[in-house]
N, C-alpha and C positions, 0 to 999 in steps of 0.2 A: 504494500500499499504506499501511496505517496503522501507526503504531508498535507497537501491540499485536500485529498479524499478524507483524510483523518479529521483535519480542522473543520472543514464545512460540515461534515456530519456531527462532530463533537459540538460545535457552537450551535448548530441547528437544534439539536436535541437538548442542550443546556438551556436553551431559550424557549423549549417547548413548541417548537414549530414543526409542522409536517413539511415534506418536500413542497407541496403544493403552496402553503402558506409562504414559505421562503421565496419560492419562484414569484408569487404574486408581489411580495414586497420589493423584490429586486427588478422586477419587469422582465423576466426571463421565462422560458417554458419550463414546466415541471420536469420534462424529459432531459433538459439541460442539467438540473440539479442533480437528478438521478444518475446520469451519465458520468458527472464529476464524481459523485460519491462511490460509484461502482468501478471507477478507474477505466471506463470505456472510451472517454474522450482522451485524446493525447496531447490536444492544444487547447488552451482556454484563452480567448480574446481578452485583451486588458480591459475593455469595456465590461465584459461579463464579470471579470475578477472584482472591478471597482463596485460594480452593482451589488454583487454578493456581499462584499465587505461592508458597504454602507448599510444594507439591510441587516446584517448581523452586528452592526455597530462596533467594527473594529477596522483597523487600518489594513489595506490590501496586502501589505507584506505579512501581516499576522496570519494569513490564510496559507502562506508559504512555508512556515515554520511549525515544527511540532511543538506542542506544550511541554514545559519542563516538568519532570516528575515532581509531584508534591504541590503542584499549583493548579 
């Protein structure tokens, strides 16, 4: 699994959001969120990364790093 797969799923579930709810907040398709979380997509447009980060209330770079243990 890649850091973005882990972080998007982790942040989404921490915030109590379904994939569909996150997609609505970010203005992307639910299939896009699903593909990212499953690692199906190999490239993520910067615009999509920024939209997801904004919807999850984090900086875009935070989606590319794994959370440190204990945090």
